[in-house]
N, C-alpha and C positions, 0 to 999 in steps of 0.2 A: 502675807495675805493668803487666806484659804480660797479655793476655787469657788466655794459658795459665796463668799463675800465679793469675789470678783464679778461673778454673774449677777449678783444683787445690784452692784454698782452700775453694770452695763444696762441692766433692765430699768433700774430707777432713772438712769440718765435719759432714757427714752420716755418713760411714762411722765416725768416731770415736764418735759417739753409738750407732751400730748396734753396733759392737764392745763398747762398755761395757755395753749391755743384754744382749747375748749372754753376756758374762762374768758378769753378775749372775744370769742364769737358770742358768748352770752352777754358780755358787756355791750356789744354792738346791737343787741337786740335781735340777732338773727336766729331763725329756726334751724336746727341741725339734729342729726342723728348719727351718733358715733358707732364705729365698728359694724357697719351694715353688711349683711350677707347679700350678694348679688343674686337676684332672681329673675326669671323670665316673665312674660306677660301673664302666664297662668299662676305665677307665685311660686313655682318650683325653683330650687337652686340651679343656677347656671353652672354647668360643668364644663371645664376647659382643659385642654392640654392632653398629653399622652396618657396621664393617669386618670383623666376625667375628674378633676377635683374642683370643689367649689372655691370661691374667693370672697374675702371681705375687703372693704375699703375703710380707711381710717375714719372718715367722716363724710357724710353728705350734708351740704349746706344749701338751704333754700334761697334762691335769688328773689329778693323782695319785690322786684318789678314783674317778673315773669311767673313766679311760683314754681319754677323748675328747680329740682334739686340737682346739684353738681358735686362731683367727687373731689375730695381734697385730701392730699397725702400730707402727713405731719412728720417730717424727719426730726431726728434728734438735733438739738442746737449745736452740739459739739460731740467729738469722738472721744470716748473714755480711753485715755492713753495708758499703756503698760507695756513692759518688755515681754517678749514671747515667753510663754510658760509651757512646759511639756510635763504631762502626768500619765501614769499608767492607770487608765480608767478601769481596765479589767486585766486579768493575767495575760491576755493575748492581744489587747488593743491599747495602743498609745494615742493620746490626744494632744495636739499642739495648738495652743491658744495664742492667737495674735489679735490686735485691736480690731473689733468689729462693732457694728451697731445692732441692737436687738432687732431692729426692723430691716436690717440689711446684712445678712450673714451668708457668706459663701462657705459651702461645706465640700471638702474633697476627701473621699474615703478610698483608701487603697486596700486591696485584698478581698474584694467582694467575691462571693462564691460564683463560680461559673454557672451561667443559666438562671441566676436568681431572677424572679419575676417582680421584685420590689414591693411585694404585698406588705411586708413589715413596715416599710416607709409610708405606704399609702394608709395603712391602718392607723399608724401613729398620728398622721396628719388629721385624719377624720375624727379620731378620738379627741383631739385638742381643738378642732374647728368648732365643735358643738353644732352639728347639723340640725338638732332640734331647736336650736336658738332659744335656749332656756333663759329664765330670769337671771338677773345679775347675781353673782355669787355673793354670799355673806360670810363674814368671819364668825368665829365662835361667840362673839358679843353681839351678833346680828347687825354689824356695820357693813356698809358697802362703799368701796372707793370709787365706784362709777365705771369700772372696767369690767369687761366680760371674762377676762382671763382666757383668751382664745388666740390661736395662731390665725394669721390673715392670708398668707399665700405661699405657694411652693412652686418654683419653676419647673419646667420639664427637666427631669434628670437626664444627664448625658453619661453614657457608659462607654468606656474605651478599655477593652480587655477587662482587667480586674479593678479598674479605677472608676469610681462614680462621683459625679460632681453635680451640684444644684445650689440654688439660692433660696433662702427662706426668710419670710417676714414673720417673726415671732409674735408680732402684735402686742398683746397684753398678757400673753401666756406666762404662767408662773415658772419658777426654776424647775419645778417637777416635770414640766413639759420638755425642757431642754434636756434634762437627764434622761427622759424617755426617748428622745431622739437618738442620743448616743447609745443607749441600750439597744435600740432597734438596729442601728448600724452594726453593733457588735454581733447581734444575732444573724446578721446577713454575712458575717465572716470578716469584716473589716479588721485590718491589723493596725492601720494608722489612720487617724482622722485629723485634718487640718481645718481650723476655723479662721477665716479671714474676712475682710470688709468686701461686700459686693461692689463690683465696679459700676 
């Protein structure tokens, strides 16, 4: 199995659970809004954490009695299982894949350059968050699967000497976004990246 196929399976595992839950909400006649970017009272994106990043929730569902929208997380129904796989992502960076969920991935990168300000990581996140909240993407045939193809959240990175760790919810982001994350870590000097399930 190629890494591309593996990532497709992990992503599809999550999006199938996501789609099934949205269908269920629709069948119940509930009003909902998927992949909502959180904003303040003025409508500006809410920025949190050490990197001042925006965040999306899986879906906001309206309470039919109060009219208040409540946040709802949609986890994958199951963990896609596979034995650990190690690949040379670049000439100087190795990646170890262990089972993880697309919406719950812990990233540990070793060898980050001393004094790095994490701008590469922040820029990657903002690029795939879609801060402009554009229309749903369409494929070459003009079709849309109902997902925004965006990342949802990134925890505060923890840096200990040359080791960086954080957790990321890849939301509905495509495989291209995942590749971009690894490329960003490579640009930051990472020599080895481990991907595991968030606790």
